[in-house]
N, C-alpha and C positions, 0 to 999 in steps of 0.2 A: 316298673315302668317308669316310675318317677326318677329312678336313679339313672336310666338310660337318657331320659330327657335333661337331667340335670348336666350329664357328661356332654351332651349335645350342645347344650347352651354354653358350656363352659368352652367348648371347642370352638363354637361359633364367636364368642366373645374373644378368645385368644386370636382367632382369623381376623376379626375385625381391628383389633390392637395391632396386628402384623400389617395389615393393609394401611391402616393410619400411620404407622411409623414409616412405611414405604413411601406413602404420599408425600410425608414431611421431607425425608431424604430426597425424593425426586425434586421436589420444589426448591430445595436448597442446590441441588446440582443445577437445575435449570437457571436459577440467579447466577450461579458462577458461570456457567455457559454464556449467559446473555452478556454478562460482563466481557467475557473473553470475545464475543463476537463484535461488541461495540469497540473494544481495543484493537481488534483485527481490521475492523472498518476504518477506524482513524488512521492506522498504519498505511492501508491501502490507499487512503486519500493523500496521505503525506507522500507515498512513493509515486502516485500519479502526478501530484504537483512538482515533485522533483524531475520526474521524466519530462514534463512539458517544460520546465526551466532549461533542463538539459538540451532538449530540442532546439529552444530558442537560442541557447549559448552556441550550439552547433552552427545554427544557421548565422549567428552574428559573425563566427568565426570564418566561415565560408566567404561572407561578405567582405571581411576585412582582408582576408588573402586576396580575394579578386582585386581589391582596391590597391593592395601593395602591388601586384602583378601590373596594374595599369601605371601607377607611378613609377616603377621601374622602367617601363616601357617609354614613359615620357622623358625620365632622366636619359636614358639611353639616347634617346632622339635628339635631346638638346646637346649632348657630349658629341654626337656625331657632326652636328651642325657647327659646334664650335671648333672641332677637328678641321671642317672644310674650310672654315674662317682662318684658322691658323696656318693652313697649308699655303705654301709660296707659289 
């Protein structure tokens, strides 16, 4: 009976050691994953920032194109007026 109890205690001790090793590995994996999540969050913030800047740049480009159209229309109007003045 003492032998059986000793065997069971040895098995229990081994199981506890395996569980402790597993917990240690899982903690290390969690730390690694926490780092990766933090890196991914920083990358996401960077991409969102770039997307916002890109949207602002597109709006600025659209504004500049509209301004260019208006300036071209004014130049065309001025040229037509000059043509009228030069006509005999």
